[in-house]
MMTF fields as JSON, N, C-alpha, C and O atoms, coordinates in Angstrom:
{
  "mmtfVersion": "1.0.0",
  "mmtfProducer": "UNKNOWN",
  "numBonds": 447,
  "numAtoms": 448,
  "numGroups": 112,
  "numChains": 1,
  "numModels": 1,
  "chainsPerModel": [1],
  "groupsPerChain": [112],
  "chainIdList": ["A"],
  "bondAtomList": [4, 2, 8, 6, 12, 10, 16, 14, 20, 18, 24, 22, 28, 26, 32, 30, 36, 34, 40, 38, 44, 42, 48, 46, 52, 50, 56, 54, 60, 58, 64, 62, 68, 66, 72, 70, 76, 74, 80, 78, 84, 82, 88, 86, 92, 90, 96, 94, 100, 98, 104, 102, 108, 106, 112, 110, 116, 114, 120, 118, 124, 122, 128, 126, 132, 130, 136, 134, 140, 138, 144, 142, 148, 146, 152, 150, 156, 154, 160, 158, 164, 162, 168, 166, 172, 170, 176, 174, 180, 178, 184, 182, 188, 186, 192, 190, 196, 194, 200, 198, 204, 202, 208, 206, 212, 210, 216, 214, 220, 218, 224, 222, 228, 226, 232, 230, 236, 234, 240, 238, 244, 242, 248, 246, 252, 250, 256, 254, 260, 258, 264, 262, 268, 266, 272, 270, 276, 274, 280, 278, 284, 282, 288, 286, 292, 290, 296, 294, 300, 298, 304, 302, 308, 306, 312, 310, 316, 314, 320, 318, 324, 322, 328, 326, 332, 330, 336, 334, 340, 338, 344, 342, 348, 346, 352, 350, 356, 354, 360, 358, 364, 362, 368, 366, 372, 370, 376, 374, 380, 378, 384, 382, 388, 386, 392, 390, 396, 394, 400, 398, 404, 402, 408, 406, 412, 410, 416, 414, 420, 418, 424, 422, 428, 426, 432, 430, 436, 434, 440, 438, 444, 442],
  "bondOrderList": [1, 1, 1, 1, 1, 1, 1, 1, 1, 1, 1, 1, 1, 1, 1, 1, 1, 1, 1, 1, 1, 1, 1, 1, 1, 1, 1, 1, 1, 1, 1, 1, 1, 1, 1, 1, 1, 1, 1, 1, 1, 1, 1, 1, 1, 1, 1, 1, 1, 1, 1, 1, 1, 1, 1, 1, 1, 1, 1, 1, 1, 1, 1, 1, 1, 1, 1, 1, 1, 1, 1, 1, 1, 1, 1, 1, 1, 1, 1, 1, 1, 1, 1, 1, 1, 1, 1, 1, 1, 1, 1, 1, 1, 1, 1, 1, 1, 1, 1, 1, 1, 1, 1, 1, 1, 1, 1, 1, 1, 1, 1],
  "groupList": [{"groupName": "MET", "atomNameList": ["N", "CA", "C", "O"], "elementList": ["N", "C", "C", "O"], "formalChargeList": [0, 0, 0, 0], "bondAtomList": [1, 0, 2, 1, 3, 2], "bondOrderList": [1, 1, 2], "singleLetterCode": "M", "chemCompType": "L-PEPTIDE LINKING"}, {"groupName": "LYS", "atomNameList": ["N", "CA", "C", "O"], "elementList": ["N", "C", "C", "O"], "formalChargeList": [0, 0, 0, 0], "bondAtomList": [1, 0, 2, 1, 3, 2], "bondOrderList": [1, 1, 2], "singleLetterCode": "K", "chemCompType": "L-PEPTIDE LINKING"}, {"groupName": "PRO", "atomNameList": ["N", "CA", "C", "O"], "elementList": ["N", "C", "C", "O"], "formalChargeList": [0, 0, 0, 0], "bondAtomList": [1, 0, 2, 1, 3, 2], "bondOrderList": [1, 1, 2], "singleLetterCode": "P", "chemCompType": "L-PEPTIDE LINKING"}, {"groupName": "TYR", "atomNameList": ["N", "CA", "C", "O"], "elementList": ["N", "C", "C", "O"], "formalChargeList": [0, 0, 0, 0], "bondAtomList": [1, 0, 2, 1, 3, 2], "bondOrderList": [1, 1, 2], "singleLetterCode": "Y", "chemCompType": "L-PEPTIDE LINKING"}, {"groupName": "THR", "atomNameList": ["N", "CA", "C", "O"], "elementList": ["N", "C", "C", "O"], "formalChargeList": [0, 0, 0, 0], "bondAtomList": [1, 0, 2, 1, 3, 2], "bondOrderList": [1, 1, 2], "singleLetterCode": "T", "chemCompType": "L-PEPTIDE LINKING"}, {"groupName": "LEU", "atomNameList": ["N", "CA", "C", "O"], "elementList": ["N", "C", "C", "O"], "formalChargeList": [0, 0, 0, 0], "bondAtomList": [1, 0, 2, 1, 3, 2], "bondOrderList": [1, 1, 2], "singleLetterCode": "L", "chemCompType": "L-PEPTIDE LINKING"}, {"groupName": "ASP", "atomNameList": ["N", "CA", "C", "O"], "elementList": ["N", "C", "C", "O"], "formalChargeList": [0, 0, 0, 0], "bondAtomList": [1, 0, 2, 1, 3, 2], "bondOrderList": [1, 1, 2], "singleLetterCode": "D", "chemCompType": "L-PEPTIDE LINKING"}, {"groupName": "VAL", "atomNameList": ["N", "CA", "C", "O"], "elementList": ["N", "C", "C", "O"], "formalChargeList": [0, 0, 0, 0], "bondAtomList": [1, 0, 2, 1, 3, 2], "bondOrderList": [1, 1, 2], "singleLetterCode": "V", "chemCompType": "L-PEPTIDE LINKING"}, {"groupName": "ALA", "atomNameList": ["N", "CA", "C", "O"], "elementList": ["N", "C", "C", "O"], "formalChargeList": [0, 0, 0, 0], "bondAtomList": [1, 0, 2, 1, 3, 2], "bondOrderList": [1, 1, 2], "singleLetterCode": "A", "chemCompType": "L-PEPTIDE LINKING"}, {"groupName": "GLU", "atomNameList": ["N", "CA", "C", "O"], "elementList": ["N", "C", "C", "O"], "formalChargeList": [0, 0, 0, 0], "bondAtomList": [1, 0, 2, 1, 3, 2], "bondOrderList": [1, 1, 2], "singleLetterCode": "E", "chemCompType": "L-PEPTIDE LINKING"}, {"groupName": "ASN", "atomNameList": ["N", "CA", "C", "O"], "elementList": ["N", "C", "C", "O"], "formalChargeList": [0, 0, 0, 0], "bondAtomList": [1, 0, 2, 1, 3, 2], "bondOrderList": [1, 1, 2], "singleLetterCode": "N", "chemCompType": "L-PEPTIDE LINKING"}, {"groupName": "ILE", "atomNameList": ["N", "CA", "C", "O"], "elementList": ["N", "C", "C", "O"], "formalChargeList": [0, 0, 0, 0], "bondAtomList": [1, 0, 2, 1, 3, 2], "bondOrderList": [1, 1, 2], "singleLetterCode": "I", "chemCompType": "L-PEPTIDE LINKING"}, {"groupName": "ARG", "atomNameList": ["N", "CA", "C", "O"], "elementList": ["N", "C", "C", "O"], "formalChargeList": [0, 0, 0, 0], "bondAtomList": [1, 0, 2, 1, 3, 2], "bondOrderList": [1, 1, 2], "singleLetterCode": "R", "chemCompType": "L-PEPTIDE LINKING"}, {"groupName": "GLY", "atomNameList": ["N", "CA", "C", "O"], "elementList": ["N", "C", "C", "O"], "formalChargeList": [0, 0, 0, 0], "bondAtomList": [1, 0, 2, 1, 3, 2], "bondOrderList": [1, 1, 2], "singleLetterCode": "G", "chemCompType": "PEPTIDE LINKING"}, {"groupName": "GLN", "atomNameList": ["N", "CA", "C", "O"], "elementList": ["N", "C", "C", "O"], "formalChargeList": [0, 0, 0, 0], "bondAtomList": [1, 0, 2, 1, 3, 2], "bondOrderList": [1, 1, 2], "singleLetterCode": "Q", "chemCompType": "L-PEPTIDE LINKING"}, {"groupName": "PHE", "atomNameList": ["N", "CA", "C", "O"], "elementList": ["N", "C", "C", "O"], "formalChargeList": [0, 0, 0, 0], "bondAtomList": [1, 0, 2, 1, 3, 2], "bondOrderList": [1, 1, 2], "singleLetterCode": "F", "chemCompType": "L-PEPTIDE LINKING"}, {"groupName": "SER", "atomNameList": ["N", "CA", "C", "O"], "elementList": ["N", "C", "C", "O"], "formalChargeList": [0, 0, 0, 0], "bondAtomList": [1, 0, 2, 1, 3, 2], "bondOrderList": [1, 1, 2], "singleLetterCode": "S", "chemCompType": "L-PEPTIDE LINKING"}, {"groupName": "HIS", "atomNameList": ["N", "CA", "C", "O"], "elementList": ["N", "C", "C", "O"], "formalChargeList": [0, 0, 0, 0], "bondAtomList": [1, 0, 2, 1, 3, 2], "bondOrderList": [1, 1, 2], "singleLetterCode": "H", "chemCompType": "L-PEPTIDE LINKING"}],
  "groupTypeList": [0, 1, 2, 3, 4, 5, 6, 7, 5, 8, 6, 9, 5, 10, 11, 8, 5, 12, 8, 11, 12, 12, 13, 14, 2, 4, 5, 14, 9, 8, 14, 14, 5, 4, 8, 14, 15, 12, 9, 8, 15, 11, 7, 16, 6, 5, 15, 2, 10, 9, 16, 13, 15, 8, 14, 13, 7, 9, 8, 12, 5, 8, 7, 11, 14, 6, 5, 6, 5, 8, 5, 9, 12, 8, 12, 8, 14, 13, 8, 8, 13, 6, 9, 12, 5, 17, 6, 11, 2, 15, 5, 6, 0, 8, 5, 14, 12, 16, 5, 8, 3, 7, 8, 13, 10, 5, 6, 13, 11, 2, 10, 12],
  "groupIdList": [1, 2, 3, 4, 5, 6, 7, 8, 9, 10, 11, 12, 13, 14, 15, 16, 17, 18, 19, 20, 21, 22, 23, 24, 25, 26, 27, 28, 29, 30, 31, 32, 33, 34, 35, 36, 37, 38, 39, 40, 41, 42, 43, 44, 45, 46, 47, 48, 49, 50, 51, 52, 53, 54, 55, 56, 57, 58, 59, 60, 61, 62, 63, 64, 65, 66, 67, 68, 69, 70, 71, 72, 73, 74, 75, 76, 77, 78, 79, 80, 81, 82, 83, 84, 85, 86, 87, 88, 89, 90, 91, 92, 93, 94, 95, 96, 97, 98, 99, 100, 101, 102, 103, 104, 105, 106, 107, 108, 109, 110, 111, 112],
  "secStructList": [7, 7, 7, 7, 7, 2, 2, 2, 2, 2, 2, 2, 2, 2, 2, 2, 2, 2, 2, 6, 6, 1, 1, 7, 1, 5, 2, 2, 2, 2, 2, 2, 2, 2, 6, 6, 1, 6, 6, 7, 7, 7, 7, 6, 6, 6, 1, 7, 7, 7, 1, 2, 2, 2, 2, 2, 2, 2, 2, 2, 2, 2, 2, 2, 2, 2, 2, 2, 2, 2, 2, 2, 2, 2, 2, 2, 6, 6, 7, 7, 6, 6, 1, 5, 4, 4, 4, 1, 2, 2, 2, 2, 2, 2, 2, 2, 2, 2, 2, 2, 2, 2, 2, 7, 7, 4, 4, 4, 7, 7, 7, 7],
  "xCoordList": [-15.26, -16.064, -17.194, -17.125, -18.452, -19.685, -19.995, -19.783, -20.49, -20.908, -22.231, -23.117, -22.213, -23.612, -24.088, -23.323, -25.251, -25.736, -26.007, -26.089, -26.105, -26.537, -27.654, -27.525, -28.906, -30.022, -29.812, -30.116, -29.182, -28.906, -27.982, -28.154, -27.02, -25.911, -26.683, -26.514, -27.494, -28.304, -28.996, -28.818, -29.958, -30.853, -29.904, -30.032, -29.084, -28.132, -27.562, -27.474, -27.113, -26.291, -27.366, -26.962, -28.688, -29.637, -30.02, -30.167, -30.149, -30.6, -29.374, -29.512, -28.236, -27.191, -27.115, -26.985, -27.178, -27.205, -28.371, -28.17, -29.59, -30.597, -30.197, -30.355, -29.69, -29.465, -28.482, -28.755, -27.429, -26.226, -26.636, -25.848, -27.663, -27.977, -29.093, -29.409, -29.447, -30.398, -29.532, -29.936, -28.12, -27.168, -27.324, -26.574, -28.587, -28.836, -27.489, -27.129, -27.093, -26.0, -25.05, -24.789, -24.351, -23.107, -21.953, -22.016, -20.926, -19.755, -19.469, -19.254, -19.489, -19.304, -20.211, -19.869, -21.595, -22.736, -22.476, -22.894, -21.857, -21.884, -20.796, -20.955, -19.743, -18.279, -18.938, -18.681, -19.68, -20.25, -20.981, -20.991, -21.679, -22.593, -21.592, -21.642, -20.886, -19.913, -18.939, -18.473, -18.554, -17.399, -17.965, -17.154, -18.966, -19.543, -19.338, -19.38, -19.073, -18.934, -17.466, -17.175, -16.462, -15.04, -14.54, -14.074, -14.673, -14.023, -15.058, -14.878, -15.995, -16.905, -16.756, -16.28, -17.122, -16.686, -17.588, -18.138, -17.775, -18.536, -17.668, -16.794, -17.828, -17.127, -17.715, -18.652, -17.231, -17.563, -17.368, -18.266, -16.123, -15.984, -17.066, -17.508, -17.381, -18.677, -20.171, -20.99, -20.213, -21.481, -21.274, -21.245, -21.119, -20.89, -21.823, -22.997, -21.47, -22.365, -23.014, -23.079, -23.442, -23.658, -24.994, -25.159, -26.082, -27.212, -27.208, -26.227, -28.184, -28.092, -28.318, -27.744, -29.039, -29.207, -27.883, -27.586, -26.933, -25.603, -24.768, -24.037, -24.846, -23.917, -24.412, -23.619, -25.475, -26.215, -25.536, -24.764, -25.752, -25.125, -23.625, -23.129, -23.053, -21.294, -21.1, -20.253, -22.039, -21.866, -21.997, -21.22, -23.179, -23.425, -22.352, -22.115, -21.721, -20.82, -19.663, -19.344, -19.041, -18.073, -18.074, -17.093, -19.551, -19.586, -19.353, -18.571, -20.062, -20.094, -18.356, -17.906, -17.664, -16.275, -15.67, -14.859, -15.92, -15.364, -15.575, -14.652, -16.887, -17.641, -16.86, -16.539, -16.425, -15.961, -14.412, -13.945, -13.671, -12.479, -12.754, -12.154, -13.606, -13.886, -14.182, -13.768, -14.968, -15.355, -13.961, -13.669, -13.134, -11.776, -10.876, -10.282, -10.837, -10.35, -10.975, -10.227, -12.12, -12.843, -12.493, -12.374, -12.257, -11.716, -10.665, -10.359, -9.729, -8.339, -7.966, -6.988, -9.087, -8.88, -9.578, -9.821, -9.927, -10.272, -12.019, -12.618, -12.476, -14.205, -14.523, -14.208, -15.061, -15.889, -16.832, -17.572, -16.69, -17.345, -18.819, -19.724, -19.099, -20.491, -21.275, -22.284, -20.49, -21.055, -21.783, -21.471, -22.981, -23.802, -23.252, -22.707, -23.546, -23.027, -23.185, -22.35, -24.626, -24.929, -24.389, -24.558, -23.744, -23.126, -21.667, -21.029, -21.045, -19.592, -19.806, -20.085, -19.679, -19.745, -19.278, -20.001, -17.881, -17.185, -17.409, -17.156, -17.992, -18.185, -19.946, -20.359, -20.592, -22.033, -22.325, -23.129, -21.465, -21.389, -20.873, -21.391, -20.0, -19.19, -20.247, -20.492, -20.935, -21.977, -22.873, -23.035, -23.546, -24.612, -24.596, -25.532, -23.243, -22.765, -22.493, -22.604, -22.07, -21.747, -23.071, -23.354, -23.775, -24.867, -26.068, -26.896, -26.05, -27.132, -26.35, -27.056, -25.047, -24.55, -25.136, -25.843, -24.652, -24.677, -26.109, -26.628, -26.707, -27.67, -29.306, -30.386, -29.056, -30.38, -31.543, -31.221, -32.552, -33.616, -33.976, -34.827, -33.397, -33.684, -34.976, -35.483, -35.838, -37.115, -37.895, -38.686, -37.637, -38.664, -38.213, -39.023, -37.22, -36.685, -35.983, -34.918, -36.05, -35.429, -34.073, -33.931, -33.205, -32.122, -33.099, -34.218, -32.322, -32.957, -34.082, -34.694],
  "yCoordList": [4.82, 3.659, 3.389, 3.114, 3.463, 3.38, 1.6, 0.747, 1.392, 0.025, -0.092, 0.761, -1.359, -1.89, -3.132, -4.081, -3.202, -4.768, -5.407, -4.622, -6.5, -7.137, -6.617, -6.216, -6.487, -5.681, -4.462, -4.236, -3.598, -2.239, -2.043, -1.103, -2.754, -2.924, -3.412, -2.843, -4.451, -4.736, -3.606, -3.185, -3.045, -1.893, -0.803, -0.364, -0.487, 0.749, 0.485, 1.329, -1.044, -1.248, -1.6, -1.657, -1.81, -1.927, -0.54, -0.346, 0.47, 1.874, 2.423, 3.168, 2.143, 2.674, 1.779, 2.383, 0.794, -0.057, 0.102, -0.08, 0.432, 1.03, 2.331, 2.525, 2.971, 4.738, 4.287, 4.657, 3.589, 3.431, 2.501, 2.282, 1.896, 0.537, 1.441, 0.912, 2.526, 3.263, 4.084, 4.596, 4.179, 5.281, 6.767, 7.56, 7.055, 8.348, 9.544, 10.635, 8.911, 9.68, 10.239, 9.755, 11.155, 11.657, 10.85, 10.386, 10.805, 9.943, 10.595, 9.83, 11.748, 12.318, 11.977, 11.68, 11.97, 11.356, 9.774, 9.099, 9.316, 7.647, 7.494, 6.742, 8.194, 8.219, 8.368, 7.544, 9.279, 9.519, 8.559, 8.372, 7.834, 6.636, 5.35, 4.835, 5.144, 4.054, 4.343, 3.425, 5.511, 5.618, 5.471, 5.571, 5.301, 4.974, 3.396, 2.95, 2.72, 1.422, 0.804, -0.391, 2.075, 1.53, 0.661, -0.468, 1.249, 0.221, -0.655, -1.036, -0.933, -1.872, -3.422, -3.945, -3.977, -5.765, -6.305, -5.632, -7.758, -8.566, -9.424, -10.041, -9.558, -10.226, -11.599, -11.837, -12.632, -13.925, -14.501, -15.234, -14.288, -14.886, -15.079, -16.11, -13.773, -13.758, -14.334, -14.965, -13.948, -14.421, -15.233, -14.572, -16.417, -17.223, -16.95, -16.997, -16.601, -16.218, -17.39, -17.367, -18.306, -19.471, -19.194, -19.486, -18.571, -18.084, -17.454, -16.762, -17.62, -17.11, -15.614, -14.913, -14.98, -13.528, -12.906, -11.797, -13.641, -13.072, -13.146, -12.194, -14.3, -14.41, -13.346, -13.113, -12.75, -12.082, -10.764, -10.23, -10.353, -9.08, -8.88, -7.921, -9.95, -10.067, -9.701, -8.873, -10.442, -10.448, -8.755, -8.233, -8.144, -7.025, -5.905, -4.959, -6.063, -5.296, -5.241, -4.177, -6.569, -6.679, -5.947, -5.469, -5.943, -5.186, -3.774, -3.138, -3.262, -1.903, -1.311, -0.256, -2.223, -1.916, -1.963, -1.074, -2.789, -2.933, -1.703, -1.024, -1.363, -0.061, 0.941, 1.742, 0.982, 2.333, 2.477, 3.589, 1.232, 1.312, 1.8, 2.766, 1.185, 1.382, 3.013, 3.665, 3.486, 4.93, 5.69, 6.389, 5.566, 6.199, 5.785, 6.676, 4.898, 4.583, 5.313, 5.569, 5.569, 6.462, 7.825, 8.559, 8.426, 9.948, 9.917, 10.799, 8.934, 8.861, 8.931, 9.419, 8.288, 8.406, 9.409, 9.359, 10.44, 11.711, 11.962, 12.9, 10.927, 10.951, 12.13, 12.018, 13.187, 14.425, 13.887, 12.906, 14.558, 14.081, 14.54, 13.973, 15.566, 15.929, 14.942, 15.16, 14.061, 13.048, 12.207, 11.545, 11.887, 10.683, 9.36, 9.155, 8.455, 6.982, 6.438, 5.872, 6.756, 5.96, 6.612, 6.026, 7.779, 8.37, 8.084, 8.734, 7.178, 6.7, 5.318, 4.416, 5.15, 3.719, 2.477, 1.546, 2.612, 1.811, 1.278, 0.091, 2.201, 2.149, 1.54, 0.717, 2.06, 1.658, 0.031, -0.682, -0.223, -1.949, -2.614, -3.689, -2.166, -2.909, -2.841, -3.847, -1.556, -1.288, -2.427, -3.266, -2.561, -3.611, -4.884, -5.646, -5.207, -6.552, -7.314, -8.496, -6.035, -6.344, -6.548, -7.463, -5.474, -5.503, -6.483, -6.815, -6.966, -7.955, -9.322, -10.024, -9.66, -10.739, -10.864, -11.769, -9.664, -9.776, -9.568, -10.288, -8.409, -7.772, -8.421, -8.385, -8.86, -9.467, -8.387, -7.289, -8.527, -7.666, -7.096, -7.613, -6.159, -5.107, -4.958, -4.255, -5.548, -5.177, -4.948, -4.018, -5.802, -5.811, -4.349, -3.728, -4.049, -2.699, -3.209, -3.575, -3.469, -3.923, -2.816, -1.675, -3.521, -2.575, -1.537, -1.791, -0.169, 0.811, 0.469, 1.375],
  "zCoordList": [18.473, 17.768, 18.526, 19.724, 17.765, 18.545, 18.747, 17.885, 19.987, 20.332, 19.644, 19.591, 19.097, 18.585, 18.989, 19.163, 19.148, 19.401, 17.829, 16.884, 17.672, 16.384, 15.842, 14.686, 16.433, 16.13, 15.408, 14.237, 16.345, 15.799, 14.834, 14.058, 14.725, 13.728, 12.394, 11.315, 12.557, 11.082, 10.506, 9.363, 11.542, 11.068, 10.436, 9.293, 11.199, 10.589, 9.198, 8.307, 9.109, 7.959, 6.672, 5.51, 7.023, 6.051, 5.291, 4.084, 6.512, 5.832, 5.196, 4.226, 5.624, 4.789, 3.315, 2.251, 3.349, 2.031, 1.082, -0.119, 1.526, 1.073, -0.011, -1.216, 0.95, 0.333, -0.703, -1.845, -0.56, -1.501, -2.41, -3.33, -2.394, -3.257, -4.516, -5.582, -4.195, -5.248, -6.166, -7.21, -5.618, -6.4, -6.468, -7.038, -5.691, -5.419, -4.695, -5.135, -3.675, -2.957, -3.505, -4.607, -3.156, -4.11, -3.331, -2.193, -4.206, -3.526, -1.928, -0.988, -1.794, -0.477, 0.42, 1.564, -0.008, 1.209, 1.276, 2.216, 0.358, 0.452, 1.531, 2.493, 1.351, 2.137, 3.536, 4.413, 3.731, 5.136, 5.658, 6.875, 4.82, 5.11, 5.796, 6.913, 4.887, 5.321, 6.257, 6.932, 6.401, 7.243, 8.832, 9.752, 9.024, 10.515, 11.133, 12.279, 9.684, 10.083, 9.826, 9.859, 9.519, 9.322, 10.359, 10.203, 11.341, 12.714, 13.403, 14.56, 12.797, 13.451, 13.297, 12.29, 14.185, 13.961, 14.898, 15.77, 14.691, 15.387, 16.111, 15.501, 17.566, 18.34, 18.292, 19.054, 17.401, 17.519, 18.738, 19.152, 19.595, 20.794, 21.828, 22.335, 22.011, 22.889, 22.442, 23.11, 21.266, 20.438, 19.34, 18.302, 19.182, 17.974, 17.133, 17.501, 15.802, 14.698, 13.933, 12.704, 14.586, 13.786, 13.135, 11.95, 13.951, 13.353, 11.839, 11.568, 10.848, 9.613, 9.802, 8.968, 10.734, 10.741, 11.196, 10.753, 12.188, 12.603, 11.278, 11.004, 10.387, 9.198, 8.136, 7.224, 8.134, 7.383, 7.745, 6.948, 8.668, 9.349, 8.957, 8.366, 9.401, 9.12, 7.637, 7.304, 6.589, 5.454, 4.827, 4.028, 5.438, 5.155, 5.574, 4.822, 6.809, 7.429, 6.26, 5.73, 5.9, 5.083, 3.744, 3.173, 3.278, 2.018, 2.194, 1.487, 3.178, 3.452, 3.745, 3.298, 4.529, 4.702, 3.3, 3.041, 2.438, 1.127, 0.483, 0.033, 0.42, -0.183, 0.018, -0.86, 1.402, 1.924, 1.266, 1.019, 1.009, 0.266, -1.062, -1.534, -1.652, -3.082, -3.328, -4.286, -2.265, -2.575, -2.573, -3.543, -1.541, -1.354, -2.735, -3.341, -3.022, -4.323, -5.686, -6.629, -5.718, -6.734, -6.473, -7.454, -5.019, -5.108, -5.535, -6.337, -5.19, -5.313, -7.125, -7.691, -7.646, -9.137, -9.873, -11.079, -8.981, -9.566, -9.685, -10.21, -9.091, -9.117, -8.267, -7.083, -8.627, -7.851, -6.461, -6.533, -5.44, -4.263, -4.526, -3.915, -5.431, -5.732, -7.118, -7.788, -7.129, -8.093, -7.802, -6.812, -8.483, -7.858, -8.415, -9.499, -7.343, -7.411, -8.741, -9.447, -9.002, -10.441, -11.656, -12.725, -11.639, -12.56, -12.667, -13.495, -11.924, -11.985, -12.438, -11.648, -13.677, -14.229, -13.458, -13.105, -13.238, -12.667, -11.496, -11.29, -10.422, -9.156, -9.095, -8.278, -9.953, -10.268, -10.384, -9.784, -11.274, -11.567, -10.336, -10.033, -9.642, -8.56, -7.438, -6.772, -7.199, -6.094, -6.37, -5.483, -7.644, -7.698, -7.739, -7.495, -8.131, -7.997, -6.438, -6.114, -5.6, -4.188, -3.345, -2.572, -3.703, -2.989, -3.278, -2.429, -4.793, -5.043, -4.312, -3.588, -4.482, -3.754, -2.356, -1.914, -1.697, 0.007, 0.583, 1.436, -0.043, 0.55, -0.05, 0.541, -1.104, -1.618, -1.671, -2.126, -1.355, -1.346, -0.018, 0.707, 0.246, 1.64, 1.705, 0.831, 2.716, 2.767, 1.553, 1.399, 0.752, -0.7, -1.526, -2.214, -1.392, -2.216, -3.107, -2.609, -4.426, -5.448, -5.832, -5.392, -6.74, -7.185, -7.962, -8.406, -8.021, -8.61, -9.657, -10.224]
}
């Protein structure tokens, strides 16, 4: 597991969320993006997450981890690894709702 500072984690989550939000990565590429956060967590005992920034990072991390599970389910249901995310209807809708809820407008980049 890679150690993260809150700022670095936020930056890397934003990069992954931007790419996934556009729907352009293939299922396999998206799985590679989300896998790096599979075991990540924020230690709130040492650093209380009372700030809005920390809570936002925590929320984005939760979405990425949920998306990782959703991508696994899509593969298990027969979605091809080379299929683009926006071409998988049920996954595209779930992605858009999750990302719209937690990510908002990441650095001014709207949904597709």
